[in-house]
N, CA, C and O atoms as CSV, one atom per row, in Angstrom:
chain,resi,resn,atom,element,x,y,z
A,1,GLN,N,N,0.833,-1.179,0.000
A,1,GLN,CA,C,0.000,0.000,0.000
A,1,GLN,C,C,0.880,1.246,0.000
A,1,GLN,O,O,1.910,1.294,0.673
A,2,VAL,N,N,0.468,2.233,-0.750
A,2,VAL,CA,C,1.214,3.466,-0.851
A,2,VAL,C,C,1.192,4.216,0.479
A,2,VAL,O,O,0.221,4.134,1.231
A,3,GLU,N,N,2.263,4.944,0.759
A,3,GLU,CA,C,2.337,5.843,1.899
A,3,GLU,C,C,2.618,7.246,1.378
A,3,GLU,O,O,3.370,7.419,0.419
A,4,VAL,N,N,2.019,8.239,2.006
A,4,VAL,CA,C,2.158,9.611,1.549
A,4,VAL,C,C,2.631,10.492,2.689
A,4,VAL,O,O,2.441,10.172,3.863
A,5,ALA,N,N,3.252,11.611,2.323
A,5,ALA,CA,C,3.717,12.589,3.285
A,5,ALA,C,C,3.560,13.980,2.699
A,5,ALA,O,O,3.917,14.219,1.545
A,6,GLU,N,N,3.023,14.901,3.497
A,6,GLU,CA,C,2.820,16.275,3.072
A,6,GLU,C,C,4.010,17.138,3.472
A,6,GLU,O,O,4.693,16.867,4.459
A,7,SER,N,N,4.241,18.173,2.691
A,7,SER,CA,C,5.253,19.156,3.023
A,7,SER,C,C,4.890,20.476,2.362
A,7,SER,O,O,4.032,20.522,1.480
A,8,GLY,N,N,5.543,21.546,2.789
A,8,GLY,CA,C,5.360,22.842,2.169
A,8,GLY,C,C,4.543,23.833,2.958
A,8,GLY,O,O,4.390,24.979,2.534
A,9,GLY,N,N,4.016,23.425,4.093
A,9,GLY,CA,C,3.247,24.338,4.907
A,9,GLY,C,C,4.122,25.362,5.595
A,9,GLY,O,O,5.350,25.289,5.544
A,10,GLY,N,N,3.477,26.311,6.236
A,10,GLY,CA,C,4.174,27.365,6.942
A,10,GLY,C,C,3.274,28.549,7.161
A,10,GLY,O,O,2.054,28.455,7.026
A,11,SER,N,N,3.881,29.667,7.502
A,11,SER,CA,C,3.160,30.911,7.738
A,11,SER,C,C,3.269,31.819,6.530
A,11,SER,O,O,4.322,31.918,5.901
A,12,VAL,N,N,2.170,32.479,6.216
A,12,VAL,CA,C,2.128,33.372,5.074
A,12,VAL,C,C,1.155,34.502,5.377
A,12,VAL,O,O,0.187,34.314,6.114
A,13,GLN,N,N,1.409,35.666,4.813
A,13,GLN,CA,C,0.507,36.796,4.975
A,13,GLN,C,C,-0.686,36.681,4.040
A,13,GLN,O,O,-0.595,36.036,2.996
A,14,PRO,N,N,-1.799,37.297,4.403
A,14,PRO,CA,C,-2.924,37.315,3.471
A,14,PRO,C,C,-2.508,37.829,2.100
A,14,PRO,O,O,-1.772,38.810,1.985
A,15,GLY,N,N,-2.984,37.160,1.074
A,15,GLY,CA,C,-2.597,37.488,-0.286
A,15,GLY,C,C,-1.374,36.751,-0.782
A,15,GLY,O,O,-1.060,36.798,-1.972
A,16,GLY,N,N,-0.686,36.077,0.101
A,16,GLY,CA,C,0.501,35.339,-0.275
A,16,GLY,C,C,0.182,33.991,-0.887
A,16,GLY,O,O,-0.979,33.638,-1.090
A,17,SER,N,N,1.243,33.241,-1.177
A,17,SER,CA,C,1.109,31.955,-1.849
A,17,SER,C,C,1.946,30.898,-1.158
A,17,SER,O,O,2.978,31.191,-0.555
A,18,LEU,N,N,1.483,29.671,-1.258
A,18,LEU,CA,C,2.224,28.506,-0.809
A,18,LEU,C,C,1.977,27.365,-1.775
A,18,LEU,O,O,0.926,27.295,-2.413
A,19,ARG,N,N,2.939,26.478,-1.878
A,19,ARG,CA,C,2.768,25.261,-2.646
A,19,ARG,C,C,3.010,24.067,-1.747
A,19,ARG,O,O,4.102,23.894,-1.206
A,20,LEU,N,N,1.990,23.250,-1.590
A,20,LEU,CA,C,2.091,22.028,-0.818
A,20,LEU,C,C,2.446,20.860,-1.729
A,20,LEU,O,O,2.094,20.837,-2.909
A,21,SER,N,N,3.144,19.901,-1.157
A,21,SER,CA,C,3.495,18.688,-1.869
A,21,SER,C,C,2.967,17.482,-1.124
A,21,SER,O,O,3.000,17.431,0.106
A,22,CYS,N,N,2.489,16.529,-1.866
A,22,CYS,CA,C,2.103,15.227,-1.335
A,22,CYS,C,C,2.946,14.205,-2.072
A,22,CYS,O,O,2.711,13.928,-3.248
A,23,THR,N,N,3.918,13.651,-1.387
A,23,THR,CA,C,4.869,12.743,-1.999
A,23,THR,C,C,4.632,11.335,-1.489
A,23,THR,O,O,4.454,11.115,-0.291
A,24,ALA,N,N,4.633,10.392,-2.405
A,24,ALA,CA,C,4.289,9.020,-2.082
A,24,ALA,C,C,5.491,8.108,-2.194
A,24,ALA,O,O,6.402,8.338,-2.990
A,25,SER,N,N,5.474,7.082,-1.390
A,25,SER,CA,C,6.410,5.979,-1.518
A,25,SER,C,C,5.652,4.755,-2.007
A,25,SER,O,O,4.431,4.679,-1.878
A,26,GLY,N,N,6.376,3.805,-2.565
A,26,GLY,CA,C,5.744,2.604,-3.065
A,26,GLY,C,C,5.477,2.665,-4.556
A,26,GLY,O,O,5.708,3.679,-5.215
A,27,ASP,N,N,4.994,1.569,-5.055
A,27,ASP,CA,C,4.739,1.431,-6.479
A,27,ASP,C,C,3.342,1.903,-6.849
A,27,ASP,O,O,2.490,2.129,-5.990
A,28,ALA,N,N,3.134,2.041,-8.137
A,28,ALA,CA,C,1.815,2.287,-8.724
A,28,ALA,C,C,1.216,3.627,-8.329
A,28,ALA,O,O,-0.005,3.767,-8.262
A,29,PHE,N,N,2.067,4.615,-8.067
A,29,PHE,CA,C,1.545,5.917,-7.691
A,29,PHE,C,C,0.629,6.492,-8.762
A,29,PHE,O,O,-0.388,7.107,-8.441
A,30,SER,N,N,0.974,6.300,-10.024
A,30,SER,CA,C,0.194,6.893,-11.101
A,30,SER,C,C,-1.224,6.345,-11.175
A,30,SER,O,O,-2.082,6.942,-11.826
A,31,THR,N,N,-1.479,5.228,-10.524
A,31,THR,CA,C,-2.804,4.634,-10.522
A,31,THR,C,C,-3.741,5.319,-9.528
A,31,THR,O,O,-4.955,5.342,-9.733
A,32,TYR,N,N,-3.190,5.869,-8.467
A,32,TYR,CA,C,-4.004,6.415,-7.390
A,32,TYR,C,C,-4.509,7.809,-7.689
A,32,TYR,O,O,-3.883,8.588,-8.407
A,33,GLY,N,N,-5.660,8.095,-7.113
A,33,GLY,CA,C,-6.073,9.473,-6.986
A,33,GLY,C,C,-5.544,10.055,-5.690
A,33,GLY,O,O,-5.213,9.324,-4.757
A,34,ILE,N,N,-5.467,11.366,-5.639
A,34,ILE,CA,C,-5.027,12.073,-4.449
A,34,ILE,C,C,-6.079,13.112,-4.086
A,34,ILE,O,O,-6.525,13.889,-4.931
A,35,GLU,N,N,-6.461,13.112,-2.833
A,35,GLU,CA,C,-7.354,14.116,-2.283
A,35,GLU,C,C,-6.587,14.988,-1.297
A,35,GLU,O,O,-5.760,14.493,-0.531
A,36,TRP,N,N,-6.861,16.267,-1.322
A,36,TRP,CA,C,-6.364,17.189,-0.314
A,36,TRP,C,C,-7.522,17.609,0.586
A,36,TRP,O,O,-8.587,18.004,0.111
A,37,TYR,N,N,-7.294,17.517,1.882
A,37,TYR,CA,C,-8.244,17.936,2.891
A,37,TYR,C,C,-7.596,18.990,3.776
A,37,TYR,O,O,-6.375,19.142,3.798
A,38,ARG,N,N,-8.432,19.708,4.499
A,38,ARG,CA,C,-7.922,20.587,5.538
A,38,ARG,C,C,-8.822,20.488,6.755
A,38,ARG,O,O,-10.004,20.162,6.652
A,39,GLN,N,N,-8.238,20.775,7.909
A,39,GLN,CA,C,-8.974,20.650,9.152
A,39,GLN,C,C,-8.536,21.721,10.134
A,39,GLN,O,O,-7.346,21.964,10.334
A,40,VAL,N,N,-9.526,22.352,10.739
A,40,VAL,CA,C,-9.328,23.314,11.808
A,40,VAL,C,C,-9.754,22.639,13.110
A,40,VAL,O,O,-10.747,21.913,13.122
A,41,PRO,N,N,-9.028,22.861,14.203
A,41,PRO,CA,C,-9.439,22.250,15.470
A,41,PRO,C,C,-10.896,22.540,15.803
A,41,PRO,O,O,-11.349,23.681,15.717
A,42,GLY,N,N,-11.621,21.500,16.182
A,42,GLY,CA,C,-13.019,21.638,16.509
A,42,GLY,C,C,-13.969,21.551,15.340
A,42,GLY,O,O,-15.185,21.594,15.528
A,43,LYS,N,N,-13.443,21.430,14.135
A,43,LYS,CA,C,-14.275,21.329,12.951
A,43,LYS,C,C,-13.985,20.029,12.209
A,43,LYS,O,O,-12.939,19.407,12.395
A,44,GLU,N,N,-14.922,19.642,11.377
A,44,GLU,CA,C,-14.751,18.442,10.573
A,44,GLU,C,C,-13.707,18.667,9.494
A,44,GLU,O,O,-13.561,19.767,8.962
A,45,ARG,N,N,-12.995,17.610,9.189
A,45,ARG,CA,C,-12.071,17.660,8.068
A,45,ARG,C,C,-12.866,17.803,6.771
A,45,ARG,O,O,-13.846,17.089,6.558
A,46,GLU,N,N,-12.443,18.724,5.908
A,46,GLU,CA,C,-13.168,18.980,4.683
A,46,GLU,C,C,-12.256,18.847,3.476
A,46,GLU,O,O,-11.081,19.210,3.521
A,47,VAL,N,N,-12.813,18.325,2.409
A,47,VAL,CA,C,-12.051,18.178,1.186
A,47,VAL,C,C,-11.845,19.537,0.537
A,47,VAL,O,O,-12.734,20.389,0.562
A,48,VAL,N,N,-10.676,19.733,-0.039
A,48,VAL,CA,C,-10.345,20.959,-0.736
A,48,VAL,C,C,-10.248,20.717,-2.233
A,48,VAL,O,O,-10.801,21.481,-3.024
A,49,ALA,N,N,-9.553,19.668,-2.622
A,49,ALA,CA,C,-9.331,19.378,-4.027
A,49,ALA,C,C,-8.987,17.914,-4.195
A,49,ALA,O,O,-8.571,17.249,-3.246
A,50,ALA,N,N,-9.161,17.418,-5.402
A,50,ALA,CA,C,-8.821,16.037,-5.710
A,50,ALA,C,C,-8.380,15.930,-7.150
A,50,ALA,O,O,-8.820,16.697,-8.007
A,51,ILE,N,N,-7.508,14.972,-7.414
A,51,ILE,CA,C,-7.058,14.696,-8.765
A,51,ILE,C,C,-6.995,13.189,-8.941
A,51,ILE,O,O,-6.426,12.481,-8.111
A,52,SER,N,N,-7.578,12.707,-10.017
A,52,SER,CA,C,-7.682,11.278,-10.255
A,52,SER,C,C,-6.507,10.762,-11.067
A,52,SER,O,O,-5.627,11.520,-11.475
A,53,ARG,N,N,-6.513,9.459,-11.291
A,53,ARG,CA,C,-5.522,8.819,-12.153
A,53,ARG,C,C,-5.468,9.473,-13.531
A,53,ARG,O,O,-4.392,9.652,-14.102
A,54,ARG,N,N,-6.637,9.828,-14.056
A,54,ARG,CA,C,-6.745,10.434,-15.375
A,54,ARG,C,C,-6.586,11.949,-15.339
A,54,ARG,O,O,-6.752,12.617,-16.359
A,55,GLU,N,N,-6.269,12.485,-14.181
A,55,GLU,CA,C,-6.123,13.918,-13.971
A,55,GLU,C,C,-7.443,14.670,-14.109
A,55,GLU,O,O,-7.465,15.853,-14.451
A,56,ASP,N,N,-8.529,13.974,-13.841
A,56,ASP,CA,C,-9.771,14.677,-13.585
A,56,ASP,C,C,-9.620,15.422,-12.271
A,56,ASP,O,O,-9.071,14.884,-11.310
A,57,ILE,N,N,-10.099,16.645,-12.224
A,57,ILE,CA,C,-9.851,17.530,-11.098
A,57,ILE,C,C,-11.158,18.036,-10.516
A,57,ILE,O,O,-12.092,18.373,-11.244
A,58,ASN,N,N,-11.210,18.082,-9.208
A,58,ASN,CA,C,-12.314,18.702,-8.499
A,58,ASN,C,C,-11.745,19.657,-7.464
A,58,ASN,O,O,-10.854,19.292,-6.698
A,59,ILE,N,N,-12.258,20.877,-7.442
A,59,ILE,CA,C,-11.847,21.902,-6.493
A,59,ILE,C,C,-13.101,22.497,-5.889
A,59,ILE,O,O,-14.045,22.824,-6.608
A,60,VAL,N,N,-13.119,22.639,-4.581
A,60,VAL,CA,C,-14.304,23.160,-3.925
A,60,VAL,C,C,-14.489,24.633,-4.266
A,60,VAL,O,O,-13.529,25.353,-4.542
A,61,ASP,N,N,-15.750,25.063,-4.239
A,61,ASP,CA,C,-16.076,26.416,-4.661
A,61,ASP,C,C,-15.364,27.478,-3.834
A,61,ASP,O,O,-15.031,28.544,-4.351
A,62,SER,N,N,-15.130,27.202,-2.569
A,62,SER,CA,C,-14.560,28.206,-1.690
A,62,SER,C,C,-13.130,28.594,-2.056
A,62,SER,O,O,-12.660,29.654,-1.642
A,63,VAL,N,N,-12.435,27.765,-2.819
A,63,VAL,CA,C,-11.059,28.070,-3.184
A,63,VAL,C,C,-10.846,28.124,-4.689
A,63,VAL,O,O,-9.720,28.336,-5.140
A,64,LYS,N,N,-11.887,27.941,-5.465
A,64,LYS,CA,C,-11.748,28.029,-6.915
A,64,LYS,C,C,-11.234,29.406,-7.317
A,64,LYS,O,O,-11.643,30.431,-6.770
A,65,GLY,N,N,-10.330,29.399,-8.283
A,65,GLY,CA,C,-9.705,30.633,-8.707
A,65,GLY,C,C,-8.442,30.966,-7.949
A,65,GLY,O,O,-7.668,31.816,-8.389
A,66,ARG,N,N,-8.212,30.319,-6.819
A,66,ARG,CA,C,-7.032,30.571,-6.010
A,66,ARG,C,C,-6.151,29.337,-5.869
A,66,ARG,O,O,-5.023,29.435,-5.384
A,67,LEU,N,N,-6.640,28.206,-6.276
A,67,LEU,CA,C,-5.959,26.946,-6.024
A,67,LEU,C,C,-5.823,26.137,-7.312
A,67,LEU,O,O,-6.734,26.098,-8.139
A,68,THR,N,N,-4.680,25.501,-7.459
A,68,THR,CA,C,-4.425,24.606,-8.579
A,68,THR,C,C,-3.856,23.304,-8.048
A,68,THR,O,O,-2.966,23.316,-7.197
A,69,ILE,N,N,-4.354,22.191,-8.535
A,69,ILE,CA,C,-3.830,20.889,-8.178
A,69,ILE,C,C,-3.288,20.230,-9.436
A,69,ILE,O,O,-3.927,20.261,-10.488
A,70,TYR,N,N,-2.109,19.633,-9.322
A,70,TYR,CA,C,-1.519,18.940,-10.445
A,70,TYR,C,C,-0.580,17.869,-9.930
A,70,TYR,O,O,-0.165,17.894,-8.772
A,71,ARG,N,N,-0.250,16.930,-10.799
A,71,ARG,CA,C,0.579,15.816,-10.367
A,71,ARG,C,C,1.764,15.622,-11.298
A,71,ARG,O,O,1.709,15.930,-12.488
A,72,ASP,N,N,2.828,15.105,-10.722
A,72,ASP,CA,C,4.027,14.729,-11.458
A,72,ASP,C,C,4.313,13.278,-11.081
A,72,ASP,O,O,4.929,13.005,-10.051
A,73,ASN,N,N,3.864,12.362,-11.915
A,73,ASN,CA,C,3.995,10.947,-11.585
A,73,ASN,C,C,5.443,10.485,-11.556
A,73,ASN,O,O,5.777,9.544,-10.836
A,74,ASP,N,N,6.306,11.131,-12.327
A,74,ASP,CA,C,7.724,10.774,-12.307
A,74,ASP,C,C,8.354,11.066,-10.954
A,74,ASP,O,O,9.335,10.427,-10.572
A,75,LYS,N,N,7.800,12.018,-10.234
A,75,LYS,CA,C,8.299,12.372,-8.910
A,75,LYS,C,C,7.428,11.820,-7.795
A,75,LYS,O,O,7.675,12.097,-6.621
A,76,ASN,N,N,6.422,11.050,-8.144
A,76,ASN,CA,C,5.491,10.499,-7.155
A,76,ASN,C,C,4.898,11.595,-6.270
A,76,ASN,O,O,4.781,11.427,-5.056
A,77,THR,N,N,4.533,12.698,-6.879
A,77,THR,CA,C,4.109,13.865,-6.115
A,77,THR,C,C,2.875,14.518,-6.733
A,77,THR,O,O,2.752,14.627,-7.953
A,78,VAL,N,N,1.977,14.944,-5.869
A,78,VAL,CA,C,0.878,15.815,-6.242
A,78,VAL,C,C,1.080,17.144,-5.539
A,78,VAL,O,O,1.373,17.187,-4.344
A,79,PHE,N,N,0.925,18.219,-6.279
A,79,PHE,CA,C,1.133,19.560,-5.757
A,79,PHE,C,C,-0.193,20.280,-5.591
A,79,PHE,O,O,-1.139,20.065,-6.349
A,80,LEU,N,N,-0.239,21.132,-4.591
A,80,LEU,CA,C,-1.376,21.999,-4.360
A,80,LEU,C,C,-0.850,23.428,-4.275
A,80,LEU,O,O,-0.277,23.828,-3.262
A,81,GLN,N,N,-1.048,24.187,-5.338
A,81,GLN,CA,C,-0.616,25.574,-5.393
A,81,GLN,C,C,-1.744,26.464,-4.903
A,81,GLN,O,O,-2.838,26.449,-5.466
A,82,MET,N,N,-1.487,27.238,-3.860
A,82,MET,CA,C,-2.483,28.102,-3.264
A,82,MET,C,C,-2.023,29.545,-3.368
A,82,MET,O,O,-0.934,29.898,-2.914
A,83,ASN,N,N,-2.860,30.370,-3.967
A,83,ASN,CA,C,-2.569,31.781,-4.168
A,83,ASN,C,C,-3.630,32.638,-3.493
A,83,ASN,O,O,-4.699,32.154,-3.120
A,84,ALA,N,N,-3.313,33.916,-3.344
A,84,ALA,CA,C,-4.251,34.877,-2.750
A,84,ALA,C,C,-4.847,34.325,-1.466
A,84,ALA,O,O,-6.064,34.338,-1.279
A,85,MET,N,N,-3.993,33.847,-0.595
A,85,MET,CA,C,-4.464,33.132,0.577
A,85,MET,C,C,-5.142,34.060,1.573
A,85,MET,O,O,-4.795,35.234,1.703
A,86,LYS,N,N,-6.112,33.498,2.264
A,86,LYS,CA,C,-6.937,34.218,3.212
A,86,LYS,C,C,-6.780,33.615,4.598
A,86,LYS,O,O,-6.403,32.451,4.729
A,87,PRO,N,N,-7.067,34.401,5.639
A,87,PRO,CA,C,-6.981,33.844,6.992
A,87,PRO,C,C,-7.815,32.586,7.182
A,87,PRO,O,O,-7.427,31.702,7.946
A,88,GLU,N,N,-8.942,32.489,6.509
A,88,GLU,CA,C,-9.775,31.308,6.640
A,88,GLU,C,C,-9.172,30.066,6.001
A,88,GLU,O,O,-9.715,28.972,6.152
A,89,ASP,N,N,-8.058,30.215,5.291
A,89,ASP,CA,C,-7.333,29.065,4.774
A,89,ASP,C,C,-6.461,28.410,5.836
A,89,ASP,O,O,-5.908,27.335,5.604
A,90,THR,N,N,-6.332,29.038,6.987
A,90,THR,CA,C,-5.527,28.485,8.065
A,90,THR,C,C,-6.087,27.136,8.494
A,90,THR,O,O,-7.262,27.029,8.845
A,91,ALA,N,N,-5.251,26.117,8.465
A,91,ALA,CA,C,-5.681,24.763,8.791
A,91,ALA,C,C,-4.486,23.829,8.692
A,91,ALA,O,O,-3.414,24.210,8.221
A,92,VAL,N,N,-4.689,22.615,9.142
A,92,VAL,CA,C,-3.763,21.538,8.831
A,92,VAL,C,C,-4.238,20.888,7.545
A,92,VAL,O,O,-5.407,20.523,7.418
A,93,TYR,N,N,-3.337,20.746,6.602
A,93,TYR,CA,C,-3.668,20.198,5.306
A,93,TYR,C,C,-3.145,18.773,5.195
A,93,TYR,O,O,-1.982,18.501,5.494
A,94,PHE,N,N,-4.007,17.875,4.767
A,94,PHE,CA,C,-3.698,16.464,4.639
A,94,PHE,C,C,-3.888,16.020,3.195
A,94,PHE,O,O,-4.757,16.533,2.489
A,95,CYS,N,N,-3.082,15.078,2.765
A,95,CYS,CA,C,-3.373,14.404,1.516
A,95,CYS,C,C,-3.717,12.949,1.787
A,95,CYS,O,O,-3.297,12.364,2.785
A,96,ASN,N,N,-4.481,12.391,0.884
A,96,ASN,CA,C,-4.970,11.031,1.010
A,96,ASN,C,C,-4.906,10.354,-0.347
A,96,ASN,O,O,-5.440,10.868,-1.330
A,97,ALA,N,N,-4.261,9.214,-0.400
A,97,ALA,CA,C,-4.183,8.431,-1.621
A,97,ALA,C,C,-5.249,7.352,-1.610
A,97,ALA,O,O,-5.377,6.600,-0.644
A,98,LYS,N,N,-5.999,7.284,-2.672
A,98,LYS,CA,C,-7.049,6.287,-2.793
A,98,LYS,C,C,-7.450,6.158,-4.249
A,98,LYS,O,O,-7.102,6.998,-5.078
A,99,CYS,N,N,-8.184,5.101,-4.553
A,99,CYS,CA,C,-8.727,4.949,-5.892
A,99,CYS,C,C,-9.931,5.852,-6.052
A,99,CYS,O,O,-10.806,5.899,-5.188
A,100,LEU,N,N,-9.969,6.569,-7.160
A,100,LEU,CA,C,-11.076,7.459,-7.450
A,100,LEU,C,C,-11.810,7.073,-8.727
A,100,LEU,O,O,-12.714,7.789,-9.160
A,101,ASP,N,N,-11.435,5.952,-9.337
A,101,ASP,CA,C,-12.152,5.480,-10.508
A,101,ASP,C,C,-12.085,3.967,-10.592
A,101,ASP,O,O,-11.381,3.312,-9.824
A,102,PHE,N,N,-12.836,3.426,-11.545
A,102,PHE,CA,C,-12.947,1.980,-11.685
A,102,PHE,C,C,-11.625,1.338,-12.082
A,102,PHE,O,O,-11.284,0.270,-11.573
A,103,VAL,N,N,-10.881,1.963,-12.974
A,103,VAL,CA,C,-9.639,1.380,-13.445
A,103,VAL,C,C,-8.662,1.203,-12.291
A,103,VAL,O,O,-8.010,0.164,-12.183
A,104,CYS,N,N,-8.557,2.200,-11.435
A,104,CYS,CA,C,-7.704,2.091,-10.264
A,104,CYS,C,C,-8.149,0.924,-9.389
A,104,CYS,O,O,-7.325,0.107,-8.979
A,105,ARG,N,N,-9.429,0.845,-9.106
A,105,ARG,CA,C,-9.922,-0.224,-8.241
A,105,ARG,C,C,-9.661,-1.599,-8.843
A,105,ARG,O,O,-9.351,-2.548,-8.123
A,106,SER,N,N,-9.786,-1.707,-10.158
A,106,SER,CA,C,-9.505,-2.969,-10.821
A,106,SER,C,C,-8.033,-3.334,-10.717
A,106,SER,O,O,-7.694,-4.467,-10.377
A,107,ARG,N,N,-7.159,-2.381,-11.008
A,107,ARG,CA,C,-5.723,-2.639,-10.944
A,107,ARG,C,C,-5.266,-3.014,-9.539
A,107,ARG,O,O,-4.335,-3.801,-9.373
A,108,MET,N,N,-5.915,-2.455,-8.544
A,108,MET,CA,C,-5.526,-2.698,-7.157
A,108,MET,C,C,-6.290,-3.847,-6.519
A,108,MET,O,O,-6.244,-4.019,-5.301
A,109,GLY,N,N,-6.984,-4.627,-7.318
A,109,GLY,CA,C,-7.650,-5.813,-6.801
A,109,GLY,C,C,-8.883,-5.536,-5.983
A,109,GLY,O,O,-9.276,-6.361,-5.159
A,110,TYR,N,N,-9.503,-4.396,-6.189
A,110,TYR,CA,C,-10.743,-4.019,-5.506
A,110,TYR,C,C,-10.574,-3.953,-3.989
A,110,TYR,O,O,-11.529,-4.159,-3.241
A,111,LYS,N,N,-9.376,-3.670,-3.553
A,111,LYS,CA,C,-9.122,-3.498,-2.127
A,111,LYS,C,C,-9.446,-2.073,-1.693
A,111,LYS,O,O,-9.131,-1.098,-2.376
A,112,ASN,N,N,-10.080,-1.996,-0.548
A,112,ASN,CA,C,-10.336,-0.685,0.037
A,112,ASN,C,C,-9.095,-0.191,0.769
A,112,ASN,O,O,-8.526,-0.911,1.590
A,113,PHE,N,N,-8.685,1.007,0.481
A,113,PHE,CA,C,-7.577,1.597,1.206
A,113,PHE,C,C,-7.705,3.114,1.193
A,113,PHE,O,O,-8.350,3.698,0.322
A,114,SER,N,N,-7.090,3.714,2.157
A,114,SER,CA,C,-7.038,5.158,2.266
A,114,SER,C,C,-5.761,5.496,3.009
A,114,SER,O,O,-5.657,5.251,4.211
A,115,ALA,N,N,-4.794,6.055,2.310
A,115,ALA,CA,C,-3.472,6.305,2.866
A,115,ALA,C,C,-3.322,7.791,3.171
A,115,ALA,O,O,-3.172,8.611,2.265
A,116,TRP,N,N,-3.366,8.121,4.440
A,116,TRP,CA,C,-3.290,9.503,4.903
A,116,TRP,C,C,-1.888,9.873,5.343
A,116,TRP,O,O,-1.179,9.071,5.950
A,117,GLY,N,N,-1.501,11.093,5.028
A,117,GLY,CA,C,-0.300,11.651,5.597
A,117,GLY,C,C,-0.558,12.216,6.976
A,117,GLY,O,O,-1.683,12.170,7.476
A,118,ARG,N,N,0.484,12.750,7.591
A,118,ARG,CA,C,0.376,13.296,8.943
A,118,ARG,C,C,-0.099,14.740,8.959
A,118,ARG,O,O,-0.485,15.246,10.013
A,119,GLY,N,N,-0.079,15.405,7.832
A,119,GLY,CA,C,-0.558,16.765,7.730
A,119,GLY,C,C,0.556,17.785,7.777
A,119,GLY,O,O,1.639,17.520,8.299
A,120,THR,N,N,0.279,18.962,7.222
A,120,THR,CA,C,1.199,20.087,7.274
A,120,THR,C,C,0.402,21.352,7.577
A,120,THR,O,O,-0.650,21.588,6.984
A,121,GLN,N,N,0.906,22.160,8.499
A,121,GLN,CA,C,0.182,23.329,8.980
A,121,GLN,C,C,0.377,24.518,8.055
A,121,GLN,O,O,1.494,24.815,7.632
A,122,ILE,N,N,-0.724,25.194,7.747
A,122,ILE,CA,C,-0.688,26.490,7.079
A,122,ILE,C,C,-1.337,27.516,7.994
A,122,ILE,O,O,-2.445,27.305,8.488
A,123,THR,N,N,-0.650,28.616,8.215
A,123,THR,CA,C,-1.181,29.717,8.999
A,123,THR,C,C,-1.128,30.987,8.165
A,123,THR,O,O,-0.059,31.393,7.708
A,124,VAL,N,N,-2.275,31.610,7.968
A,124,VAL,CA,C,-2.376,32.832,7.183
A,124,VAL,C,C,-2.753,33.965,8.129
A,124,VAL,O,O,-3.867,33.998,8.651
A,125,SER,N,N,-1.834,34.884,8.348
A,125,SER,CA,C,-2.077,35.989,9.261
A,125,SER,C,C,-1.161,37.150,8.925
A,125,SER,O,O,-0.126,36.979,8.281
A,126,SER,N,N,-1.558,38.336,9.371
A,126,SER,CA,C,-0.756,39.527,9.125
A,126,SER,C,C,0.441,39.580,10.048
A,126,SER,O,O,1.232,40.521,9.980
């Protein structure tokens, strides 16, 4: 099973930019989809963006226009580029590797899995 780790978090001023990385170990990275979530203490973890094996992309309305997700399979990495950041973007950001389509599930033997990283903190403040 793939393992993932997030990096790239830190402190940034409103209007600034950060690029997060979700880097995987193990084989068959190009088969997996990657989801990015964020979580604030006391609140439910919420999805921010996702990219599938075929590079189908979903971005939540609250960050559309400010966020780009893309993958580099040669580097086993999915990137989350965040621009024009707002204080409400402050959260711990997690990535999760999982199958997001039928082809992935078939290749992986129809096994259920969800590989979470430990998270990386983003703080947006003046």
